[in-house]
N, C-alpha and C positions, 0 to 999 in steps of 0.2 A: 541489692536487697529486694528491689521491686521485681526483677526477673526471677529471683529465687522464689519469691512469694507466688508469682504467676505459675511457675513450674510446679510448685507444691499443689496449687489449686487444680491444675490440669491433671496431675498424677492422681489426686484424690478422686476426681471425677471419673477417671479411667478405672481405678480400682473399685470405687464405690459409686457407680452411676446412679442417677435418680431412679425412684421407684418405677416410673413409667417405662424407662429404658429396660429395667430388670424384668418388668412384666412382659414387654414385647419379646425380650430374649427368652423368657421362660416359655411363652407360647410357641416360639420357633423351636425350642428344644423339645417341647411336648410333641410338636408335629414330627420332628425327627424320630422321637421315641415311638410314636404310633406307626410311622413308616417302617422302622426297624422290625417291629413285631409283625406287621403285615407281610413284610418282605421275607422274614424268617419263615412264616407259615407258608408263603408261596414257594419258597425254595424247597421246603420239605414235601410239598405237594408234587414237585417235579421228581423228587426222590421216590416218594412212597405212595402217591395216590392210586396208581394202577395196582401196586402190590396190596394196598389196603382194600381195594375193591375185590380182588381175588380172595383175600382173607375172609371178607364178610360172607362170601358165598360157600365157604368150606366148613361151616360149623357142624360138628358131629354130636356134641353134647353140651349141656349148659356151662360146664367149666371151660371148655374150649371157647365158647362164645364170649364168656367173661374176659378171658385173657386176650382174645382177638380184639375185643372192644378197647382194652387198655392199649395194646400195641398199635392198632390202626389209628386211634386218636392221638397217640404220642407221635406217630409219624406225620400225620396231617396237621397236628396241633390245632384242632378245632372239633369240639364235640358236636357243634351245630352241623358241620359238614358230614360227619360220620352218621349222626342220627337221621339227618335228611336222606343220606344214602340208604340207610337201613329202611326208612319209610318207603322209599322208592322201590327197593328190592322186595319188600313185603307186598306192596301194591301190585308189583309185576309177577308175584308168585314165586320168586326165587328164594324167599325166606318165609318161614312160618312165624307166627306171633311168638310161640314158645321158644323158637331159635333166636328171635330178634331181641327179646327182653334182656337176656344176659349181656348182649352186645352193648345196649344202651346203658346198662348198669356199669359195665367196664369203661365206657367212654367217660363217665364221671371222673374216674381216676386219671385217665390219660390226658384229659383237658388241662389238668393242673401242672403239667410239665412246663408250660410256657412261662408262668410267673416264677417257677423255680429256676428256670434257665436265666430269666431276667435278673434274679437276685445275685447271680454269679458276677454280674457287672460291678458289684460292690466289693469283690473279694480282696482287693488290694488295701482296703481300709477296714481293719478288723472289727472295731466297735460298730461301725456303720453296717458292715456285712452281717454281723450277728443279728441286728434288728431287722434288716431286709430279708435275710434267709428265714428267720422265724416267721415273718409276715407272709412269706411265700408258702412255706410248708404247713402252715396252719390250715390252709385249704386242702392240701394233700391229706393231712391226718383226718380231717372231717370226712372226706370221701372214702378213705380206707376203712375207718371205723363204721361208716354207713354200710359199706359192702360186707364187712365181716358180720354185722348184725342182720342185715336185711336179705342178703343173698341166700343164706340157708333157709330163712323163713319163706322166701319166694319158692325155693325148691320143694319145701314141705307142703305149702298151702296154695301156691299160685295166686296169692292175694292181689298182686299187681295185675295179673292177667284178668282175673274176675272183675275187680273194681274198675279197671280201665275199659273193659268190654262193655260194662254197663254205661259208663260215661260216653263211650263212643256211639252208642245207639242214639244219644241225644244230639250229637254233632255230626254224624256221618254224612248227612245231606247238606250241611252248611257249605256255602261257597268259600273258596280260598281267597286270600289277598296277600299282597306283599307289603312289608313295612319299609318305609323310607329309611335308609341308613346314611345319615349325613356324614358320619366319620369316614365311611367307606368311600363316599363320593369325593371327599377332600383328599384322602390318602391315595386313592387308586391311580391318579395321574403319575405321581412320583414312583409308585411301585411298578406301573406299566413301563415307564421310561427306563428304569433300571433293568427290568426284565428284558426289554428289547435291546438295550445297550449291551447286556451280557449274553445276548443270543440264547436266552432261556437256559443258561447254565446254572443248575442248582447249586453247584459248589461256589461259583463266584457270587451268586445272590446271597448265599449263607454267609460268606466272608464279609460282604458289604454290610449285611444286616447286623452282624456281630460288632463291627467297627462303629457303626452308627449307634448301636445300643450302648456301648461302653462310653462313647463321647457324650451322648444325650444324658445318660444316668449321672455321669460325673458332674456335669454342670447344672442339671436339674436340681440336684441336692444342694449345690453351692448357692444357687439363686433362691431356692425355697427357704433356706436358712436365713438369707438376708431379708426376704419378704415377710416371713412369718413372725418377725418381731413386732407384735401388735395385732392389727385387725385381721390379717389373713389367717393367722393361727387361731384366733378366736372364732373366725368364720367356720373353719373346719371343725373345731372342737365344740363350739357352742351352738352351731346351726346344723351343718350337714350330718355330723356324727354325734349329735347331742345325746341320743339314747339309742338303744339296740334296735328298736322298731324302726326309727328313722333311718339308721344305717342300713338295715335290711331292705327297706323299701327303696332306698337310693340304689342299692346293688341291683335290685330287680329292674328299676327304671332305666338305669344306665345300660344294663346288659340288653334290655329289649331294644333300646335305641341303636346301639352299635352291633347288636346280634353276635356278640362274642364275649363269653365270660373270661376268656384268656386276656383280653385287652383290659377289661374293667378290674380284674384282680391284679393284673400286672401293674396297673396304675398305682396301687397301694404300696408297692414295694419301695419305690423311692420316697414316698411319703413317710413310710416307717423308718427308712434309713435316715431321713432328715429329722426324725423325732417329732413329726407333726401328728402322726396317728399311733395309737397303742394297739397291741394285739387284741385287747378286749373290744376296741372299736372296729378293727378290721374283720374280726370273726363273723359278726352278723352281716356285714357287707358282703363277705364271700358267700355266705349262705343265700343271700338274696340273688347274687350273681348266678348261683346254681339253678335257682328257679327261673330267672330271666332267660337263661340259655335254652330252655325247653321251647320257647315260643317259635323259633325258626322251624323246628321239626313239626310242631303243631300246625303251623300254617301250611307247610309242605303236605302234611297228611290231609288237610281239608281240601287242598287243591286236587288231590287224587280222588276224593269222595269215596275212598275204599274203607269199609269198616275196620278191616284188619290193620291198615296203616294208621288210622286214627287211634286204634287201641294201643299200638306201640308208642305213639306220641304221648298219649295220656299216661302210659305206664312210666315214662321218663319223668313226667311232672310229678306223679304220685310218689315215685321213689325219692325224689328230692324233698318233697314236702314231708313225707313220713320220716325221712332221715333227720330233718330239722326238729320235728316234734319229739323224737326219741332222744337225740343227742343234746339238744339245748339244755336240759337240766344238768347234764354232766359236761358242760362246755369247758370246764377247767382241764379236762383230760387232753383234748387236742391242743389247747394252749400250752399246757405243761410239756407235752411231747415235742412240740415245735421248738420250745425254748431249750429243751435238753439237746435236741439234734443241732440247734444253732450253736450251743456251747461246745459240742464235740467238733463242729466244723471249724471253730476258731483254733482249737488245739491242733488240727491237721487239715490242711487244704485239700487233701485227697477225699475227705469224707463227703462233701457235697457232690463232687464229680462221681464218686462211686455210688452214692445214693441215687442220683439221676439214672445212671447206667443200669444199676441193678433193678430198681423198682419199676422203671418205665420201659425197659427194653430186655434185659437179660432174663429176668424171671418170667415175663410173659412169653418170650420166645421158647424158653426151656419147657414151660408147662404146656404150651400149645403142642410142642413136639411130643410130649408125654401123653397128652389126653386125646390126641387125634386118632 
């Protein structure tokens, strides 16, 4: 009886470890999660960075620029990279301001592919996947609606170009600086090790990143569910995401710190899957991330001290801020659309895969071919 009792205690400790052990395990899984996202982005850069740079210099009209921004950012999985590239090309005279603005508008849509891909990691668990996929695509729908409303307005009035040119005159002579990115410093050694180990093979890096992503997501959700019974759940619900303004500011702050809206918005996907955050809480956080991601290009533009480059960076910021002002009163629309798409994805597993392929790759490629 004594041995059976001891065995039962040991088994319970293995199955239900103490909170501190779960916390350490959760931090390790979060590290693996961040490595998987960074590695995925790095693998796509080996596939598509050169191609993306060629795309950026071949804009012939605003519609081509818009779809090039979507495709290039989807390939590189970083709007910060693409907008910084665009700023550099404008400063070097390879792109005009009018040609660059549609690209940075398109990059807003392309950057949301990462968190949508992350949500696929939950696809084997239908209820969890429905919440995770809705949380991911709410960012997509905001960006799509913003482009539908603001891109035609930009073509008619050039309000982004005029307003950002005025702002650029105030900052064009400011010196540039670089933000410390602690997350990148922590994750980079693992990403570099895997990159070197795979001999910079984009295919192998992508496979490893997907495996890491699925493992991390699966056990992040399990550990979050165990930890959120009580104080941790209250911390997210009552403190970090207590109201829309706080959630939005958190999105801005975190994205400025890690300089990647893909990472910050992707972090919400498992939190939604674990029922820690709701769509209403995630939506303002994603909007804040959209604003935070403009900081990298703004700093890059200030380094160039070129008025045209600074204008493009401010145009990206103004686009996101204007989108928030216009869409916030009708925020139920993107939330509703993401819920409907998530419901359709439960009925057929092909829906999320087709959605990603069509929206982020096939439509931009087809329309680039038609508008060039």
